[in-house]
SEBA-384198 format. One line per 4 residues: for each residue y, z, x of N, C-alpha, C, O, CB. Coordinates in pm, whole numbers, plus 32768, in hexadecimal, padded with zeros to 4 digits. Glycine has a CB too. Layout:
N
Y,Z,X,Y,Z,X,Y,Z,X,Y,Z,X,Y,Z,X  ...
% end
This chain:
101
9034,9E37,9530,8FBF,9DE2,9526,8FE9,9D4F,9528,8FA8,9CFB,9567,8F71,9E01,94A6  9056,9D33,94E3,9087,9CAA,94DD,90AF,9C79,9569,9096,9C05,958B,90FF,9CA1,947D  90EA,9CCF,95B8,9114,9CAD,9640,909A,9C90,9697,909B,9C34,96E9,9168,9D21,967E  9031,9CDF,9685,8FB6,9CCC,96D2,8F77,9C45,96B0,8F44,9C02,970A,8F53,9D3E,96B6
8F78,9C1D,9633,8F41,9B9B,960B,8F90,9B28,9648,8F57,9AC6,9675,8F40,9B8F,9572  9014,9B36,9648,9068,9ACE,9682,904E,9AC2,9718,9049,9A53,974D,90FD,9AEC,9669  903D,9B34,975C,9020,9B32,97EB,8F97,9AF3,9806,8F88,9AAA,9868,9025,9BC1,9824  8F37,9B0E,97B3,8EB2,9AD3,97C2,8EB8,9A3B,97B2,8E7A,99F2,97FE,8E50,9B10,975C
8F02,9A0D,974F,8F11,997D,9739,8F55,993B,97AF,8F2B,98D1,97DD,8F61,9961,96B8  8FBF,997B,97E2,9004,9945,9858,8FA8,9940,98D1,8FAB,98E0,991E,9081,9999,9877  8F57,99A7,98E3,8EFB,99AA,9955,8E94,993A,994A,8E76,98F8,99AE,8EB4,9A32,995D  8E5F,9923,98D4,8DFD,98B8,98C1,8E3E,9830,98D8,8E01,97D8,9915,8DC1,98BE,9833
8EB8,981F,98AA,8EFF,97A1,98BE,8F1B,9789,9952,8F1A,9717,9980,8F81,97A0,986D  8F35,97F3,999C,8F51,97E5,9A2B,8ED4,97C2,9A79,8EDB,977B,9ADD,8F8F,9865,9A62  8E62,97F3,9A4C,8DE4,97DB,9A93,8DAA,9752,9A73,8D66,9718,9AC8,8D7F,9848,9A71  8DC2,971C,99FF,8D89,969D,99D5,8DA8,962B,9A35,8D4B,95E2,9A58,8DBB,967A,994D
8E24,9616,9A62,8E3B,95AA,9AC4,8DF0,95C3,9B47,8DC2,9564,9B87,8ED1,959D,9AE1  8DE3,963F,9B6D,8D98,965E,9BE8,8D06,9637,9BD9,8CC9,9607,9C38,8DA4,96F4,9C0C  8CCD,964C,9B64,8C43,9625,9B4D,8C35,958E,9B53,8BD3,955B,9B89,8C12,965A,9AC6  8C94,9546,9B1C,8C8F,94B4,9B1E,8C98,9482,9BAE,8C4F,9427,9BD5,8D01,9477,9ACA
8CF0,94BE,9BFC,8CFC,9497,9C89,8C7A,94B4,9CD1,8C50,9466,9D27,8D71,94E0,9CCD  8C3B,9521,9CB1,8BBE,9544,9CF1,8B52,94DD,9CD0,8B04,94B7,9D27,8B91,95D1,9CC7  8B4D,94B0,9C55,8AEC,9449,9C2E,8B09,93C7,9C78,8AAD,9384,9CA7,8AEF,9431,9B95  8B88,93A4,9C83,8BAE,9329,9CCA,8B8C,9335,9D5E,8B5B,92D6,9D9B,8C45,930C,9CB8
8BA6,93A9,9D97,8B86,93BF,9E24,8AEF,93B9,9E3B,8AC0,9382,9E9E,8BBD,9446,9E53  8AA3,93F2,9DDD,8A11,93EF,9DE9,89DF,935F,9DE4,8987,9339,9E32,89D0,9442,9D79  8A15,9311,9D89,89ED,9284,9D7F,8A12,9238,9DFE,89C6,91E2,9E2C,8A30,9242,9D04  8A84,9258,9E37,8AAF,9219,9EB4,8A50,923D,9F27,8A2C,91E7,9F77,8B40,9243,9ED6
8A29,92BC,9F2F,89CB,92E7,9F97,8946,929F,9F88,8909,9276,9FEB,89B6,937F,9F91  8918,9291,9F0C,8899,924E,9EF4,88A1,91BA,9F1A,8843,9184,9F53,886F,925D,9E61  8910,917A,9EF9,8922,90EC,9F1C,8924,90DA,9FB3,88E7,907D,9FE8,89A5,90B5,9EDD  896A,9132,9FF8,8970,9129,A08A,88E8,9144,A0C9,88C3,9104,A12C,89D6,918C,A0C0
889D,91A2,A090,8817,91C0,A0C4,87BA,9147,A0B3,8763,912F,A107,87DC,923C,A07D  87CC,90FC,A047,877C,9083,A034,879C,901B,A09E,8743,8FD4,A0CF,8795,9048,9FA8  881C,9011,A0C3,8843,8FB5,A12E,8804,8FE3,A1B1,87D2,8F90,A1FE,88DD,8FAE,A13C  8806,9065,A1CB,87C7,9099,A245,8734,9073,A246,8701,9046,A2AD,87D7,9134,A24E
86EF,9084,A1D5,8661,9063,A1CF,8648,8FD0,A1EA,85EA,8FAC,A230,8628,908A,A148  869E,8F79,A1B2,8691,8EE9,A1CB,869E,8ECA,A25F,8650,8E7C,A297,86FA,8E9B,A17A  8701,8F07,A29F,871A,8EEC,A32C,86A7,8F22,A381,867F,8EE2,A3E2,87A0,8F2B,A359  8673,8F96,A35F,8601,8FCD,A3A9,858A,8F6E,A39F,8547,8F53,A402,85DB,9059,A372
8571,8F3B,A327,8501,8EDE,A314,8516,8E5E,A365,84B8,8E2A,A3A0,84F1,8EBC,A27F  8591,8E2D,A367,85AF,8DB5,A3B6,8599,8DD0,A44B,8562,8D7D,A493,8640,8D86,A39D  85C5,8E44,A478,85B3,8E64,A507,8520,8E76,A529,84F3,8E49,A592,8601,8EE4,A52C  84D5,8EB7,A4D1,8446,8EC9,A4E9,83FD,8E43,A4EB,8396,8E35,A52C,8409,8F24,A47F
8432,8DE1,A4A4,83F9,8D5A,A4A3,842A,8D08,A51B,840F,8C91,A525,841C,8D13,A41F  8474,8D4B,A576,84A8,8D0F,A5F1,850D,8CA0,A5D7,8515,8C3E,A622,8435,8CD8,A643  855A,8CB1,A56C,85C6,8C54,A54D,863A,8C73,A5AA,865D,8CE7,A5BF,85F1,8C5E,A4B7  8676,8C0A,A5E1,86EA,8C1F,A637,875C,8C5E,A5E7,8767,8C49,A56E,8718,8B9A,A677
87B0,8CAA,A62C,881E,8CF1,A5EC,887A,8C91,A5A1,889F,8CAB,A52F,886D,8D3F,A655  88A0,8C23,A5E0,88FB,8BC3,A5A1,88BE,8B87,A522,8903,8B73,A4BE,8920,8B52,A604  883C,8B6A,A527,87F9,8B31,A4B2,87ED,8B99,A442,87F9,8B78,A3CC,876D,8AFC,A4DA  87D6,8C16,A469,87CF,8C81,A405,8854,8C90,A3BD,8859,8C9B,A343,87A6,8D07,A447
88BF,8C90,A409,8944,8C9B,A3CD,8961,8C24,A373,8996,8C34,A305,89B0,8CA7,A43A  893F,8BAC,A3A2,8956,8B34,A352,890A,8B3A,A2CE,893E,8B0F,A267,892C,8AB7,A3A0  8891,8B6F,A2D0,8843,8B76,A254,887E,8BDA,A1F2,8867,8BCF,A179,87B2,8B9B,A274  88C9,8C3C,A225,8907,8C9D,A1CC,898C,8C6E,A192,89B5,8C9D,A127,891C,8D1D,A216
89CF,8C13,A1D7,8A53,8BEB,A1A7,8A58,8B5D,A16E,8ABF,8B33,A13A,8AB7,8BF7,A217  89EA,8B14,A179,89E4,8A8B,A146,8965,8A79,A0F3,8904,8AC3,A103,89EA,8A23,A1BA  8967,8A16,A09C,88EF,89F3,A050,88DE,8A42,9FD1,8936,8A8F,9FA9,8876,8A06,A0A5  886C,8A2E,9F91,8854,8A6C,9F0F,8835,8B01,9F17,8844,8B47,9EB2,87E4,8A26,9ECA
880B,8B34,9F8B,87F0,8BC3,9F9A,8865,8C0E,9FDA,8855,8C80,A007,8773,8BD8,9FEE  88D9,8BCE,9FDD,894E,8C0A,A01D,8980,8C85,9FD1,8973,8C8E,9F57,89BE,8BA3,A02A  89B9,8CE0,A01C,89F6,8D55,9FDF,8A79,8D2C,9F9E,8AAD,8CBF,9FB9,8A0D,8DC6,A048  8AAF,8D82,9F4A,8B30,8D66,9F0A,8B9C,8D55,9F75,8B92,8D8D,9FE2,8B56,8DD7,9EA7
8C00,8D08,9F55,8C6E,8CEC,9FB3,8CAB,8D6D,9FEA,8CCA,8D76,A061,8CDB,8C98,9F6E  8CBB,8DD1,9F93,8CF9,8E4E,9FBE,8CA0,8E9D,A01E,8CCF,8EF7,A063,8D19,8EA3,9F45  8C1F,8E7B,A022,8BC0,8EC4,A077,8BAD,8E83,A100,8B64,8EB9,A154,8B3B,8ECE,A032  8BEB,8E11,A119,8BD8,8DCA,A198,8C00,8E20,A210,8BB3,8E24,A271,8C2A,8D4A,A198
8C73,8E65,A210,8C93,8EBA,A283,8C2D,8F2A,A297,8C0C,8F4F,A308,8D1D,8EF6,A273  8BFB,8F5F,A228,8B96,8FC9,A22F,8B15,8F92,A26C,8AD8,8FD1,A2C2,8B7B,9005,A1A3  8AED,8F1C,A23E,8A73,8EDD,A270,8A7D,8EC3,A306,8A1C,8ED6,A34F,8A57,8E59,A226  8AF3,8E98,A333,8B07,8E7E,A3C2,8AF4,8EFE,A412,8AB1,8EFD,A47A,8B93,8E44,A3DB
8B2E,8F6A,A3E3,8B1E,8FEB,A427,8A8E,901C,A426,8A5E,9053,A489,8B77,9053,A3E7  8A4A,9008,A3B6,89BE,9034,A3AC,8967,8FE4,A40B,890F,901C,A44C,898B,9025,A31B  897E,8F61,A414,8930,8F0E,A471,8945,8F3F,A500,88E4,8F4E,A54B,8959,8E78,A464  89C1,8F59,A525,89DC,8F8C,A5AB,8995,9010,A5C4,895C,9026,A62F,8A73,8F9E,A5C0
8997,9068,A561,8957,90EB,A56F,88BF,90DE,A57D,8883,9118,A5D8,8979,9144,A4F7  8881,9092,A522,87EF,9086,A524,87BF,9041,A5A4,875B,906A,A5DF,87BE,9037,A4A8  8806,8FD9,A5CF,87DE,8F94,A64A,87FD,8FE7,A6C6,87D0,8FC4,A734,8822,8F0D,A653  8848,9051,A6B8,8860,90AE,A727,87F6,911A,A730,87F0,9162,A794,88E8,90ED,A718
87A3,9128,A6C9,8737,918B,A6CB,86C5,915D,A724,86B1,90E5,A738,8703,91A7,A63C  867D,91BD,A759,8604,919C,A7A5,8597,9176,A741,8598,91A3,A6CE,85D6,9214,A800  8539,9123,A76C,84CE,90F5,A711,8481,916A,A6D4,845D,9165,A65E,846D,9099,A75C  8467,91D2,A723,841B,9243,A6ED,846A,928E,A682,842F,92CF,A62C,83F5,92A4,A75F
84F0,9285,A685,8543,92C5,A61F,853A,927C,A59A,8556,92B7,A531,85D4,92CB,A64E  8515,91FE,A59D,8507,91B2,A520,8495,91E7,A4CB,8494,91D4,A451,84F0,911E,A53F  8436,9228,A508,83C3,925F,A4C0,83E3,92E4,A47D,8393,9318,A42F,834D,9271,A51F  8459,931C,A49A,8480,939D,A462,84CC,9391,A3DE,850A,93F1,A3B1,84D5,93E9,A4C7
84C6,931C,A3A1,8506,92FF,A320,859D,9315,A324,85D2,9370,A2E4,84C9,9357,A2B4  85E3,92BF,A36F,8674,92CC,A377,86BB,92BE,A2F0,8726,92F8,A2DD,86AA,9266,A3D5  8682,9272,A294,86C2,9261,A211,86C7,92E5,A1C6,872D,9307,A189,8677,91F8,A1BD  865A,9330,A1C9,8656,93B2,A186,86B5,9414,A1CA,86FB,9461,A187,85C7,93EC,A185
86B8,9412,A24E,8714,946A,A297,87A5,9447,A278,87F8,949F,A266,86FB,945F,A32F  87C2,93C5,A272,8849,9397,A251,8870,93C8,A1C7,88DD,93FE,A1B4,8853,92FD,A259  8818,93B4,A165,8835,93DC,A0DB,884D,9472,A0D2,88AB,949E,A090,87C3,93B3,A07E  87F9,94BF,A114,8807,9550,A111,888D,957C,A14E,88D3,95D1,A117,8793,9592,A15C
88AF,953F,A1BF,892F,9561,A1FF,89A4,9538,A1A8,8A07,9581,A19C,8939,951E,A288  899B,94C4,A16B,8A06,9491,A116,8A1A,94EC,A09D,8A8B,950D,A07A,89E6,9402,A0E8  89AD,9514,A05D,89B7,9569,9FE7,89E8,95F5,A008,8A25,9636,9FB3,8931,9571,9FA4  89CF,9623,A081,89FC,96AA,A0A6,8A8C,96AB,A0D3,8AC7,9716,A0E4,89A3,96E3,A113
8AC7,9636,A0E8,8B53,962D,A113,8BAA,9648,A0A1,8C24,9646,A0AF,8B74,95A7,A14D
% end
């Protein structure tokens, strides 16, 4: 019985870091999905690609420094979509794909 308790404690300790990583990954997916939504809104407002990127990396609404490469990729992706695809909620699709990865 004592051995079984020790194994249970070890199993819980091994899973705990994985749960923390999962929470961090979930938060990261949500943050990225918010950036996607911002870019979609900018594109729907007919903002030029360069201006959209500038608004994400400069000024008071800028993303965190570590997110600048991500924002650049997201801008390229969203501006590569067809206009009718913007109505299909790319932010939700992005989040779902990110969370399932």
